[in-house]
Structures are given as C-alpha cells and as structure tokens.
LUMNU-41549 format. One record per residue: x, y, z of N, C-alpha, C in turn; residue in one letter; residue number from 1; chain. Coordinates in nm, 2 decimals, always signed. Example, Ala and Ser with C-alpha at 12.3 -4.5 7.8 and 13.67 -1.06 7.14 Angstrom:
REM LUMNU-41549
n_c1_n_c2_n_c3_ca_c1_ca_c2_ca_c3_c_c1_c_c2_c_c3_fike_timi_lumtor
+1.32_-0.57_+0.78_+1.23_-0.45_+0.78_+1.32_-0.33_+0.78_A_1_A;
+1.28_-0.22_+0.71_+1.37_-0.11_+0.71_+1.29_+0.00_+0.79_S_2_A;
REM end
This chain:
REM LUMNU-41549
n_c1_n_c2_n_c3_ca_c1_ca_c2_ca_c3_c_c1_c_c2_c_c3_fike_timi_lumtor
+2.27_+13.85_-0.02_+2.23_+13.73_+0.04_+2.25_+13.61_-0.05_M_1_A;
+2.31_+13.51_+0.01_+2.33_+13.39_-0.08_+2.21_+13.30_-0.08_T_2_A;
+2.21_+13.20_-0.16_+2.10_+13.11_-0.18_+2.08_+13.03_-0.05_A_3_A;
+2.19_+13.01_+0.03_+2.19_+12.93_+0.15_+2.14_+13.00_+0.27_D_4_A;
+2.15_+13.13_+0.26_+2.11_+13.21_+0.38_+1.96_+13.23_+0.39_A_5_A;
+1.91_+13.22_+0.51_+1.76_+13.23_+0.53_+1.73_+13.38_+0.52_P_6_A;
+1.61_+13.41_+0.48_+1.56_+13.54_+0.47_+1.55_+13.61_+0.60_S_7_A;
+1.57_+13.74_+0.61_+1.56_+13.82_+0.73_+1.43_+13.80_+0.81_A_8_A;
+1.31_+13.80_+0.74_+1.19_+13.78_+0.82_+1.18_+13.65_+0.88_P_9_A;
+1.23_+13.55_+0.81_+1.23_+13.41_+0.87_+1.32_+13.41_+0.99_L_10_A;
+1.43_+13.47_+0.99_+1.52_+13.47_+1.11_+1.45_+13.54_+1.23_M_11_A;
+1.38_+13.65_+1.20_+1.31_+13.72_+1.31_+1.20_+13.64_+1.37_R_12_A;
+1.13_+13.56_+1.28_+1.01_+13.48_+1.33_+1.05_+13.35_+1.40_A_13_A;
+1.16_+13.30_+1.37_+1.20_+13.17_+1.42_+1.29_+13.18_+1.54_N_14_A;
+1.24_+13.14_+1.66_+1.32_+13.16_+1.78_+1.44_+13.07_+1.79_P_15_A;
+1.44_+12.96_+1.72_+1.56_+12.87_+1.72_+1.67_+12.94_+1.63_I_16_A;
+1.63_+13.00_+1.52_+1.72_+13.07_+1.44_+1.78_+13.19_+1.51_A_17_A;
+1.70_+13.26_+1.59_+1.75_+13.37_+1.67_+1.85_+13.33_+1.78_R_18_A;
+1.81_+13.22_+1.84_+1.90_+13.16_+1.95_+2.04_+13.12_+1.88_L_19_A;
+2.03_+13.05_+1.77_+2.15_+13.00_+1.70_+2.24_+13.12_+1.66_T_20_A;
+2.17_+13.23_+1.61_+2.25_+13.35_+1.57_+2.31_+13.41_+1.69_E_21_A;
+2.24_+13.42_+1.80_+2.29_+13.48_+1.92_+2.41_+13.40_+1.98_A_22_A;
+2.40_+13.27_+1.98_+2.51_+13.18_+2.03_+2.63_+13.18_+1.94_L_23_A;
+2.61_+13.17_+1.81_+2.72_+13.14_+1.72_+2.75_+13.25_+1.62_F_24_A;
+2.67_+13.35_+1.61_+2.68_+13.45_+1.51_+2.81_+13.54_+1.53_G_25_A;
+2.86_+13.54_+1.65_+2.97_+13.62_+1.68_+3.11_+13.56_+1.63_W_26_A;
+3.10_+13.43_+1.61_+3.23_+13.36_+1.56_+3.26_+13.40_+1.42_L_27_A;
+3.38_+13.46_+1.40_+3.42_+13.50_+1.26_+3.46_+13.37_+1.18_P_28_A;
+3.41_+13.37_+1.06_+3.45_+13.26_+0.97_+3.60_+13.25_+0.95_M_29_A;
+3.67_+13.36_+0.95_+3.81_+13.36_+0.94_+3.88_+13.28_+1.05_S_30_A;
+3.83_+13.29_+1.17_+3.89_+13.22_+1.28_+3.88_+13.07_+1.26_L_31_A;
+3.76_+13.03_+1.22_+3.73_+12.89_+1.19_+3.82_+12.84_+1.07_A_32_A;
+3.83_+12.92_+0.97_+3.91_+12.87_+0.86_+4.06_+12.86_+0.89_M_33_A;
+4.11_+12.95_+0.98_+4.25_+12.95_+1.03_+4.27_+12.82_+1.11_L_34_A;
+4.18_+12.79_+1.20_+4.18_+12.67_+1.28_+4.18_+12.54_+1.19_A_35_A;
+4.10_+12.55_+1.09_+4.08_+12.43_+0.99_+4.21_+12.42_+0.91_L_36_A;
+4.27_+12.52_+0.87_+4.40_+12.52_+0.80_+4.51_+12.46_+0.88_R_37_A;
+4.52_+12.50_+1.01_+4.62_+12.45_+1.10_+4.59_+12.30_+1.13_F_38_A;
+4.46_+12.26_+1.16_+4.43_+12.12_+1.18_+4.47_+12.03_+1.07_A_39_A;
+4.45_+12.07_+0.95_+4.49_+11.99_+0.83_+4.64_+11.99_+0.81_L_40_A;
+4.71_+12.10_+0.84_+4.85_+12.11_+0.82_+4.93_+12.02_+0.91_A_41_A;
+4.89_+12.02_+1.04_+4.97_+11.95_+1.14_+5.01_+11.81_+1.11_V_42_A;
+4.92_+11.72_+1.09_+4.96_+11.58_+1.06_+5.05_+11.56_+0.94_P_43_A;
+5.03_+11.64_+0.84_+5.11_+11.63_+0.72_+5.25_+11.68_+0.75_F_44_A;
+5.26_+11.79_+0.82_+5.39_+11.85_+0.86_+5.47_+11.75_+0.94_W_45_A;
+5.40_+11.70_+1.05_+5.47_+11.60_+1.14_+5.52_+11.48_+1.06_K_46_A;
+5.44_+11.43_+0.97_+5.49_+11.32_+0.89_+5.60_+11.36_+0.79_S_47_A;
+5.59_+11.47_+0.73_+5.70_+11.52_+0.64_+5.83_+11.54_+0.71_G_48_A;
+5.83_+11.59_+0.84_+5.95_+11.61_+0.91_+6.03_+11.48_+0.94_M_49_A;
+5.96_+11.36_+0.94_+6.02_+11.24_+0.97_+6.09_+11.18_+0.84_T_50_A;
+6.07_+11.24_+0.73_+6.12_+11.19_+0.60_+6.26_+11.26_+0.56_K_51_A;
+6.31_+11.35_+0.64_+6.43_+11.42_+0.60_+6.54_+11.40_+0.70_W_52_A;
+6.66_+11.38_+0.65_+6.78_+11.38_+0.73_+6.86_+11.51_+0.74_D_53_A;
+6.82_+11.60_+0.66_+6.88_+11.73_+0.65_+6.81_+11.81_+0.54_G_54_A;
+6.86_+11.93_+0.51_+6.80_+12.01_+0.40_+6.81_+11.93_+0.27_F_55_A;
+6.69_+11.90_+0.21_+6.68_+11.83_+0.09_+6.75_+11.70_+0.08_L_56_A;
+6.77_+11.64_+0.20_+6.83_+11.50_+0.21_+6.73_+11.41_+0.26_T_57_A;
+6.67_+11.33_+0.17_+6.57_+11.24_+0.21_+6.63_+11.12_+0.29_L_58_A;
+6.56_+11.09_+0.40_+6.61_+10.98_+0.48_+6.61_+10.84_+0.41_S_59_A;
+6.70_+10.76_+0.45_+6.70_+10.62_+0.39_+6.57_+10.55_+0.43_F_60_A;
+6.52_+10.57_+0.55_+6.39_+10.51_+0.59_+6.27_+10.55_+0.51_G_61_A;
+6.27_+10.68_+0.47_+6.16_+10.72_+0.39_+6.16_+10.66_+0.25_A_62_A;
+6.28_+10.65_+0.20_+6.30_+10.58_+0.07_+6.26_+10.43_+0.08_Q_63_A;
+6.30_+10.37_+0.18_+6.27_+10.22_+0.20_+6.12_+10.20_+0.22_Q_64_A;
+6.05_+10.29_+0.28_+5.91_+10.27_+0.29_+5.84_+10.26_+0.16_L_65_A;
+5.88_+10.34_+0.06_+5.82_+10.33_-0.07_+5.87_+10.21_-0.15_F_66_A;
+5.99_+10.17_-0.12_+6.05_+10.05_-0.20_+6.00_+9.92_-0.14_V_67_A;
+6.00_+9.90_-0.01_+5.96_+9.78_+0.05_+5.83_+9.77_+0.12_D_68_A;
+5.78_+9.87_+0.19_+5.67_+9.87_+0.27_+5.54_+9.91_+0.20_E_69_A;
+5.53_+10.03_+0.15_+5.41_+10.08_+0.09_+5.37_+10.01_-0.04_F_70_A;
+5.25_+9.97_-0.04_+5.19_+9.91_-0.16_+5.06_+9.98_-0.20_K_71_A;
+5.03_+9.99_-0.32_+4.90_+10.04_-0.36_+4.80_+9.93_-0.36_L_72_A;
+4.69_+9.95_-0.30_+4.58_+9.85_-0.29_+4.48_+9.89_-0.40_H_73_A;
+4.48_+9.82_-0.51_+4.39_+9.84_-0.62_+4.33_+9.72_-0.67_L_74_A;
+4.20_+9.72_-0.68_+4.12_+9.61_-0.73_+4.15_+9.48_-0.67_F_75_A;
+4.16_+9.48_-0.53_+4.18_+9.36_-0.46_+4.33_+9.31_-0.45_G_76_A;
+4.42_+9.38_-0.52_+4.56_+9.34_-0.52_+4.65_+9.44_-0.46_G_77_A;
+4.77_+9.40_-0.43_+4.87_+9.50_-0.38_+4.98_+9.51_-0.48_E_78_A;
+5.01_+9.64_-0.52_+5.11_+9.66_-0.62_+5.21_+9.76_-0.57_Y_79_A;
+5.34_+9.74_-0.61_+5.45_+9.83_-0.58_+5.43_+9.97_-0.64_A_80_A;
+5.48_+10.07_-0.57_+5.47_+10.20_-0.62_+5.56_+10.21_-0.74_F_81_A;
+5.52_+10.28_-0.85_+5.61_+10.30_-0.96_+5.71_+10.41_-0.91_P_82_A;
+5.83_+10.40_-0.96_+5.93_+10.49_-0.92_+5.93_+10.53_-0.77_F_83_A;
+5.96_+10.43_-0.69_+5.95_+10.45_-0.54_+6.03_+10.57_-0.49_P_84_A;
+6.15_+10.58_-0.54_+6.24_+10.69_-0.49_+6.18_+10.83_-0.52_E_85_A;
+6.13_+10.84_-0.64_+6.06_+10.96_-0.68_+5.94_+10.99_-0.60_T_86_A;
+5.86_+10.88_-0.58_+5.74_+10.90_-0.50_+5.77_+10.94_-0.36_M_87_A;
+5.88_+10.88_-0.30_+5.92_+10.92_-0.16_+5.96_+11.07_-0.16_A_88_A;
+6.03_+11.11_-0.26_+6.07_+11.25_-0.26_+5.95_+11.34_-0.28_T_89_A;
+5.86_+11.31_-0.37_+5.74_+11.39_-0.39_+5.65_+11.40_-0.26_L_90_A;
+5.64_+11.28_-0.20_+5.56_+11.27_-0.08_+5.62_+11.36_+0.03_S_91_A;
+5.75_+11.35_+0.05_+5.82_+11.43_+0.15_+5.81_+11.58_+0.12_A_92_A;
+5.83_+11.62_+0.00_+5.81_+11.76_-0.04_+5.67_+11.81_-0.02_L_93_A;
+5.57_+11.73_-0.06_+5.43_+11.77_-0.04_+5.40_+11.78_+0.11_G_94_A;
+5.45_+11.69_+0.19_+5.41_+11.69_+0.33_+5.48_+11.80_+0.41_E_95_A;
+5.58_+11.87_+0.35_+5.64_+11.98_+0.41_+5.60_+12.12_+0.35_T_96_A;
+5.59_+12.12_+0.22_+5.56_+12.25_+0.16_+5.41_+12.28_+0.17_I_97_A;
+5.32_+12.19_+0.14_+5.18_+12.21_+0.14_+5.13_+12.26_+0.28_L_98_A;
+5.17_+12.20_+0.39_+5.12_+12.25_+0.52_+5.17_+12.39_+0.55_P_99_A;
+5.29_+12.43_+0.50_+5.34_+12.57_+0.52_+5.25_+12.66_+0.44_V_100_A;
+5.21_+12.63_+0.32_+5.12_+12.71_+0.24_+4.99_+12.72_+0.31_L_101_A;
+4.94_+12.62_+0.37_+4.81_+12.62_+0.44_+4.81_+12.71_+0.56_L_102_A;
+4.91_+12.70_+0.64_+4.93_+12.78_+0.76_+4.93_+12.93_+0.73_V_103_A;
+5.02_+12.96_+0.63_+5.03_+13.10_+0.59_+4.91_+13.15_+0.51_F_104_A;
+4.83_+13.06_+0.46_+4.72_+13.10_+0.37_+4.77_+13.15_+0.24_G_105_A;
+4.87_+13.09_+0.18_+4.92_+13.13_+0.05_+4.89_+13.02_-0.05_F_106_A;
+4.83_+13.05_-0.16_+4.78_+12.95_-0.26_+4.70_+12.84_-0.19_A_107_A;
+4.62_+12.89_-0.10_+4.55_+12.80_+0.00_+4.46_+12.70_-0.07_T_108_A;
+4.38_+12.74_-0.16_+4.29_+12.64_-0.22_+4.37_+12.53_-0.30_R_109_A;
+4.48_+12.58_-0.36_+4.57_+12.48_-0.43_+4.64_+12.39_-0.34_Y_110_A;
+4.69_+12.44_-0.22_+4.75_+12.36_-0.12_+4.65_+12.26_-0.07_A_111_A;
+4.53_+12.30_-0.05_+4.43_+12.20_+0.00_+4.40_+12.10_-0.11_A_112_A;
+4.40_+12.14_-0.23_+4.38_+12.04_-0.34_+4.50_+11.94_-0.34_L_113_A;
+4.62_+11.99_-0.32_+4.74_+11.90_-0.31_+4.73_+11.80_-0.20_G_114_A;
+4.68_+11.85_-0.08_+4.66_+11.76_+0.04_+4.55_+11.66_+0.01_I_115_A;
+4.45_+11.70_-0.06_+4.34_+11.61_-0.10_+4.39_+11.50_-0.19_L_116_A;
+4.47_+11.53_-0.29_+4.53_+11.43_-0.38_+4.62_+11.34_-0.30_A_117_A;
+4.70_+11.39_-0.20_+4.79_+11.31_-0.12_+4.70_+11.22_-0.04_M_118_A;
+4.60_+11.27_+0.02_+4.51_+11.19_+0.10_+4.45_+11.07_+0.02_T_119_A;
+4.42_+11.09_-0.11_+4.36_+10.99_-0.19_+4.47_+10.88_-0.21_A_120_A;
+4.59_+10.92_-0.23_+4.70_+10.82_-0.25_+4.73_+10.75_-0.12_I_121_A;
+4.73_+10.82_-0.01_+4.74_+10.76_+0.12_+4.63_+10.65_+0.14_I_122_A;
+4.51_+10.69_+0.10_+4.40_+10.60_+0.12_+4.42_+10.47_+0.04_Q_123_A;
+4.48_+10.48_-0.08_+4.51_+10.36_-0.16_+4.62_+10.28_-0.10_L_124_A;
+4.71_+10.35_-0.02_+4.82_+10.28_+0.04_+4.78_+10.22_+0.17_T_125_A;
+4.71_+10.29_+0.25_+4.66_+10.24_+0.39_+4.51_+10.24_+0.39_V_126_A;
+4.45_+10.15_+0.33_+4.30_+10.15_+0.32_+4.22_+10.15_+0.45_P_127_A;
+4.29_+10.09_+0.55_+4.22_+10.09_+0.68_+4.21_+10.22_+0.76_D_128_A;
+4.28_+10.32_+0.71_+4.28_+10.45_+0.78_+4.17_+10.54_+0.74_G_129_A;
+4.07_+10.50_+0.66_+3.98_+10.60_+0.60_+3.89_+10.66_+0.70_W_130_A;
+3.84_+10.59_+0.80_+3.74_+10.65_+0.90_+3.81_+10.75_+1.00_A_131_A;
+3.93_+10.71_+1.05_+3.99_+10.79_+1.15_+4.08_+10.90_+1.10_N_132_A;
+4.13_+10.89_+0.98_+4.22_+10.99_+0.93_+4.18_+11.04_+0.79_F_133_A;
+4.17_+10.96_+0.69_+4.15_+11.00_+0.56_+4.02_+11.08_+0.53_H_134_A;
+3.91_+11.03_+0.59_+3.79_+11.10_+0.57_+3.79_+11.24_+0.63_L_135_A;
+3.83_+11.26_+0.76_+3.84_+11.39_+0.81_+3.94_+11.48_+0.73_P_136_A;
+4.05_+11.43_+0.69_+4.15_+11.51_+0.61_+4.08_+11.55_+0.48_W_137_A;
+4.01_+11.46_+0.41_+3.95_+11.50_+0.29_+3.84_+11.60_+0.31_A_138_A;
+3.76_+11.59_+0.42_+3.66_+11.68_+0.45_+3.71_+11.82_+0.48_A_139_A;
+3.83_+11.83_+0.55_+3.89_+11.95_+0.58_+3.94_+12.02_+0.45_M_140_A;
+4.01_+11.94_+0.37_+4.06_+11.99_+0.24_+3.95_+12.04_+0.15_A_141_A;
+3.84_+11.97_+0.14_+3.73_+12.01_+0.06_+3.67_+12.14_+0.12_L_142_A;
+3.66_+12.15_+0.25_+3.60_+12.28_+0.31_+3.69_+12.40_+0.27_S_143_A;
+3.82_+12.38_+0.28_+3.91_+12.49_+0.25_+3.91_+12.52_+0.11_I_144_A;
+3.90_+12.42_+0.02_+3.89_+12.45_-0.12_+3.75_+12.52_-0.15_M_145_A;
+3.65_+12.49_-0.08_+3.52_+12.55_-0.10_+3.51_+12.69_-0.05_T_146_A;
+3.55_+12.71_+0.07_+3.53_+12.84_+0.14_+3.65_+12.93_+0.13_F_147_A;
+3.77_+12.88_+0.09_+3.89_+12.97_+0.09_+3.95_+12.98_+0.22_G_148_A;
+4.06_+13.06_+0.23_+4.14_+13.07_+0.35_+4.08_+13.15_+0.46_P_149_A;
+3.98_+13.24_+0.43_+3.94_+13.34_+0.53_+4.02_+13.46_+0.52_G_150_A;
+3.99_+13.56_+0.60_+4.06_+13.69_+0.60_+4.20_+13.68_+0.65_R_151_A;
+4.23_+13.59_+0.74_+4.36_+13.58_+0.81_+4.45_+13.49_+0.72_I_152_A;
+4.49_+13.55_+0.61_+4.57_+13.47_+0.51_+4.64_+13.56_+0.42_A_153_A;
+4.76_+13.52_+0.37_+4.84_+13.59_+0.27_+4.76_+13.61_+0.14_L_154_A;
+4.68_+13.51_+0.11_+4.60_+13.52_-0.02_+4.52_+13.65_-0.01_D_155_A;
+4.46_+13.68_+0.10_+4.37_+13.80_+0.11_+4.46_+13.93_+0.12_R_156_A;
+4.57_+13.92_+0.19_+4.66_+14.04_+0.20_+4.71_+14.08_+0.06_V_157_A;
+4.75_+13.98_-0.02_+4.81_+14.00_-0.15_+4.70_+14.02_-0.26_L_158_A;
+4.58_+14.01_-0.22_+4.47_+14.03_-0.32_+4.45_+13.91_-0.41_G_159_A;
+4.49_+13.79_-0.37_+4.48_+13.67_-0.45_+4.34_+13.60_-0.42_L_160_A;
+4.28_+13.65_-0.32_+4.15_+13.58_-0.28_+4.05_+13.68_-0.23_E_161_A;
+3.93_+13.67_-0.27_+3.83_+13.77_-0.23_+3.72_+13.69_-0.15_R_162_A;
+3.75_+13.57_-0.11_+3.66_+13.48_-0.05_+3.58_+13.54_+0.07_G_163_A;
+3.49_+13.46_+0.12_+3.40_+13.50_+0.23_+3.48_+13.49_+0.36_R_164_A;
+3.43_+13.56_+0.46_+3.48_+13.54_+0.60_+3.60_+13.62_+0.63_G_165_A;
REM end
C-alpha cells in the first residue's frame, strides 16, 4: 500500500469511497497512460510534420520562423533566437522524434522531459498560449514523468520500466 492509498477499513466504511471504487476502479491505469501519451504526442507530431520538406530536409518556412518570426520573450523584451537555423532543426527533430517515443512508450519519461523542455521554450516564444496549450502540455508531461508509461509500452516489454499500472 502506498502512502496515498486509503486503508482498507476506511474504504469499507466510507460509502463514497465504495461508490468511487465501483465506478472507476475497473479502469486500468495503463489505458489512461496510453491515452495521455497519445494526447501529448499528437500536437507536437502535427507541428513537426509541417517543418519538413522531405527526409531530413528542413523546410524554408520552418527556418524563417526562427530567423524572422519567433522571438524569446524575456524580462519584458523580445530577443532573437540564438543560432536560429540550429534551433529550427532541433525543434523539428524534437517535434517528430519525441512524439514517436511517447506513442511507443520507449524512453517514455525522458521523452516527456524533452516535451516539457520544449513546452517551456514555446512558452517563452508564445507567452499568450499558456492557458490553452502550454499548461495542459506541461501537466501531461509531468504526469507521464511521474507515473511512467504504464504496462502498454516498450519500456515495460524491454524491462526498462517497472512502473505502476
């Protein structure tokens, strides 16, 4: 029993706890974690696919976003990205590789950490997106980092993860 789990006698005595367990206890954590991994992967994958003109050929538009459009919003000012072409390439690679790792559940916690770092940079680039996009992405990434991929994951099959669910 974990420190967060209620004791068995408390569960038997509390009708609300019994009802909650009856309604939701059948849901496997692995299914929830799989859905969470997909939900976090989709927007990054879609964005990443717009940045390529072919295999390892970064689109001109993606490069120009980092050269002309995207600015870091720091301490009340707007600053150009350092090494914009490198940042565009790293962004495109992260937006295509990390979602694949999440979906397959391989190096899952590290992929979620990478997505969290990208979300922080995106927040500094587009500060108005925090409530609708960045906060949910960060919460999903933190949940995956905390609870792991679940049983439906290559990490579990390969013995790289012994997490719950």
